[in-house]
N, C-alpha and C positions, 0 to 999 in steps of 0.2 A: 816707575812701576806701580807705586802705591796709588798715584793719581789715576793711572790707567785702570787699575783694579776697581777703584771707587766709581769711576765713570761707567764701567761695564755693569757694576752691581746695581747702581741706582738708575736702572732703565726699565721701561715697561714694554712688554711684548703682547700682542693680541693675535688671536687666531685668524686665519684667512677665511672669509665668508664668501660663499657663492650664492648669488641670487638666482633662483630657478623660477621662471615665469611659466608655471603650469597650473591650469585650473584644477585638475584632478588632485595633484599633490597638495596644492594650497588648501583646497577644501578639506582633505583628510587631516592636514596639519591643524587647521582651526577647530575641526570637530573634536579631535583628540584633546586639544588644549581646553576646550569648553567642558568636556566631560570630566577631565581631571580637576578643573577648578570647581565645577559643580559638586563633585564628590567631596573635596576637602571642605568647601563652604557648607554644603547641606548636611553631609553625614558626619564628618570628623569634628567640625567646630560647632554646628548648631545642635545636631542630634546627640553626639557622643560627648560634647563639651570638652574637647581635647585641650582647651586653654585653661582647664582647672587642674588642681592637684586634688586627688581623691583619697577618701578614707573608707575602707570596707571592713575594718576591724571593729565592728559594732559590739558594744557591751550592752547586754539586755537582761532584764528581770521580768518574769511573768508570774502573776497571781490570778487564780481563777476561783470562781464561786458559782455553784449551781443551785437553782431554786425551783421548787415545783412539787406537786403531790400526784401520786398515781396509784391505781389499784392493780394488784397482782395476786391471783388466786384468792380473791375476795378479802384481801388484806391491804390496808392503806399504807403505802410506802412513802417515807420522807427522805431528805437528803442523806441522812446517816445510814439509811438502808440500801440505797442504790448507787452511791458514788464511791469509787475506789481509785486511788487512796483519798483519805479525807483531808490531806494537808493543803489542798488547793494548788497543786503543782501544774507545770505546763503540759504534762501528760496525765490524763485522767480518763476514767471509764464511767459510763452511765449504764447501769444494768437494765436489760430489757426482759430477761427471762431467767428464772432461778429454779434449779432442781435440787431438792433438799433430801438428804438421807440422814435420818435421825437415829440417835442412840447406838452408834457404832462402838464396838469394844474390841480389844485385842484378843484374837482367838483363831479358830479354824472353821471354815464354812464352805459352802458350795459356790463356785464361780457362776456368773450370769452370762448367758448368751449361747446360741446354738453352736458356736465354734468349739465350745468346751463340753459338748455332749460326749458321753463315753459309755462303753459297755464293760470294759475291763480297765485295770490299772495301766496296761500298755498303751491305751489310747491317750492317757494323760501324761505319760513320760515324755512325749514329743514336745510338750509345752513347758517343761520344767524350767528352762532358761529364758522364757518369754518375758519381755518387759511391757507387754501390752495388756497385761491382766491387772486386776484390782488388788492383787497380792502375789505372794510367791507360791507357785504351784508345787504341791507336795508330791505329786505323782500318784495319789490315791484317787479312786473313782467312788464317789458317794452315791448309793442307790437309795431311792425312796422305798417305803414299805410296799412290797408287792409290785415293784417296777423293774423292768429289765434294763431300761435306760437310766443313766444317771448324769451327774455333773462332776467335773474335776474339782478336787479340793484345793483351796488356797489358804495360806496362813497370812493374816493381816487384820485389817479392820472389818469386822463382821456386824451386821449383814453387808454384803458388797453393794456398791452403787449400781442402780439401774438407770442409765441416762438415755434410754430409748423411749421413755414415756413421752406422750404428747401433751405439752402444756401451752396454753395461750400466752403470748407475750404481753408485756405492758405497753399498750399503744399510746397511753397518756404521755409518753416521753416526748412526743412532738410539741407539747405545750410547755416543756421545761425551758428555762432560760439560763444562759451562761454569761456571767459577768467576767470580762477579761481586763485586767489592769496591767499595762505594759509600760515600763520606763526604759529608755535607751540613752546611751551616751556614745558620742564619737570622740575618742580620746585625742585624735590629732588636732581637732578644733576646740575641744572641751565644750561641746554642745550637748545639753541635756534636755530631753523632751519626754512628754507623756502622751498616751494614745487617746486622750480626750481633752477638749478645750479647757483652758484654765478658768474661763468664765462660766463653765457649766455648774449649775447649782445642784444641791442634793435633791431638791424636788424635781428638777428637770431630768436628772439621771435615773430617777425611779420610774418616770413615766415614759421614757424613750425606749424604742426598740430599733435595732439596726436595720437600715434599708439602703441598698446600694445607690438609690437615686434621691430619696427624700431625707434620709438621715444617715449619711455615710460616716459620721464621727461618733455615733452612739456606741458605747462599749458593751451593751447588753444584746445578746444574740439569742433568738428563738431557735431551738433545735430543729423544728420543722422547716424553718427558713434556710438554715445551713444545709440540710439535706437536699432541699429544693435547688439550691445554688450548685450542688454537686451532681444534679440529675438523678438523685435517689429519693426514696420515701421511707417513712418509718416502717410501713408494712413489709417492705423488702429487706430491711436490715434487722428488725427486732427479733426475728425467729432465730437467726444464726449469728447475728452480730456483724461488726465490720469496723473498719478504721477510716477515720476522716481527718484530713489535715486542714488546719486554719493557719494560713500564712499572713503575717503582718510585715508588709514591705515599707521601709523608710527610704525614700529617694529624695534627698534634700539638696536644693541648689542654694548654697549659702551666700551667693551674690545677691539674692533677693531677701526680703524681710523674713525673719526667723519664723513668723507665724505661718508662712507657706510650707514649712517643714511639717507635714502631716502624714499619718499612716494610710496605707491602702490595704484592704483585706481581700484575700482570695481563698477559695474553698475547693477542695478536691478529695476524692475518695482514694486513699492510699493503697488499699488492697484490691483495686480494680483488676489487676492481672489475674487474681485468684477467684474473682466473683463467679465465674462459670466453671471453675475447677472442682472436681469431685473430691480432691485431696486438700485437706487443711482449709476448708471453706469457712469464712466468717471469723469470729473472734470469741474465745471463751477462756475462762480460767477457774481454778478451784481454790477455796479457802475453807478453813474449819474453825469451829468454836469448841473449846474443850471445857469439860467440867468433871468433877470427881464426887462420887457418892460417899456416904458416911462409912461404908465398909471398905473403902480404899480403891474400888474399881473405877478406872478412868474411862470416861465416855467422850464422844465427840459428835457434833452435828456437821456433816459434810455438805458444802454448798458448791454446786457447779453453776457458775454464772455466765450467761451469754450477754455481751455488752457491746455498746458502740464506744470505741476508743477514740479519743480526740487528742491530736498532737498539735500544740500551738507552736509554730515555728516563726522565728523573727529573722529577717534579712534586712540589710540596709547598705546605703552608699551615700556619702556626702561629698560635695565638691565645692571648691572655691577658687577664684581666679588666682593664677600664679604666673610670674613672668617666664620661668624656665620652661615649663611644658608648652607655653604659647610660642616661644622662640623656636623650640625644637620642631613643632608641627608646622610652623611657617616655613622653616628651612626645608622640611620634607615636601611641603606643597610646591615651593619654587623649584626644587630639584626634580620633582615628578613631572613638571610641565615639560622638561626636556625630553620626556619619553616620546612626545610628538615628533621631535627632530630625529630621534633614533628610528622610529617607524618609517618616516618619510625617506630617510637615507636608505633603508632596506629596500623600499619600493623602487627608488630611483636607480640604485646600483644593480638591482637584480631582475626587475620585472618590466620596467618601462622601455619603450623604444628610445634609443639614444643613450643607453646606460654607459657605453664606452666614452662618449664625449663628456658625460658628467664626471666619470672617474678621472679623466684627464684634467678637468678643471679643478676638481676637489683635491687630488693628490699630486704632488710635485716630487719627482725623483731627482736626487742629486748624487752623482758618482764622485769617486775620489779624483778622477781625471779632471772633472769640471772644477773641483775645488782648487787643484794645483794650477790649472790654467787661469783661474780667477786671481790667484796670488802672484802670477807672473808680472814683471815690471813693464812688459812691452805695451806701449800706449795704443798700438794698432789692434791688440787682441780684443775681440768682442766680449770676452769673459772677464776682462780686467775691471778692477774696481776704481772708480773715480777718486780723485783726491778729495779728501774730506769725508769719504764714505767708508765705513768700517763694518766688519762682520761680527755678529754676536756670537759669543762662545757657547751660548746655551742651546739654540735650536737651529742655527744656520740662517735665521732671518736677517735681512739687511736693515740697518738703521741709517737714516739720512741725517747728514750734518746740516747745520743752519744755513750754509752757503747754497745748499741744493733746494731750499724751500723757495717757492715762488714769492716775488715781492708784491 
């Protein structure tokens, strides 16, 4: 019994193949196989580099520095005047227009704007809980001497800000330059890189300006060029402000020399969906500078700044050859080639003339009566099994003994 079990176990069974000589089915089969092979070779292995193990958990540090001088309201502005914040972070603003309200103090005064015109106190009570004012509405209507119309009274910093005045923006911003220093690390491979070549000298970096074709690795960017790459111009952004994204992409194939691991820059206007919107158009913010007089009264100078905000974003992916993903994708490729057989079987079994004959050749039905007849000892039975021929216990396929093989 043990020997019989061992002989049955150590056997090999193969599937039954049916060769169909059909031009149409054969052409479809080869076309599907070629398309599958082309997909895996061209897209999966060459384009997507599926034979590599990848690291997308990039660690990044960004330092920025802006340089340039410009005139605003007949006043020469330098970096300390128009860059916010001054720490050189990855997100910074370059001011293009500034509305200044000087010598504000805590008190009560008239609100600004036609919306807050009033005749009686009842006209102002409807604005008491408003958060769109320059202070807290008291509910009183302040009338000027000899005037029937007045303005609602607010409690806060007086006099209130008037941000509707027309001021020419600082167009000189297009000649400002931005220096970007970016260092990255791929922790999986412990690869550290910087965004400008290690052989670049201090003199060379002072004279270069980034250009997508002639100088793609220079870390100094002219603001006017950045806006041009985004399809914008200073005149269109300086008045209301805007948001611009600078993307540094690191896409490194570590199977090649490490010097080929270099950054690529891309520029886009981030607030483009709101450019034609009447609500929340552009970019602006407020800040104040405080001082106190000798008598103890506190004053402040309020600034409303319209600016171009720059966001420096770093993305990256590094890949290197590894056996495991290579084997996985090779197995997937060989398995997918079998889809051609599945498609051709569907056509043969359901759509072509002679489908019934193909089914009869491909599928063989065995009933219990046939099995019992084949096991009968009668030598005259056509279903009997020859001596030396035995039945496999796994699938019903017949195995031939050595005596049945041709000499």
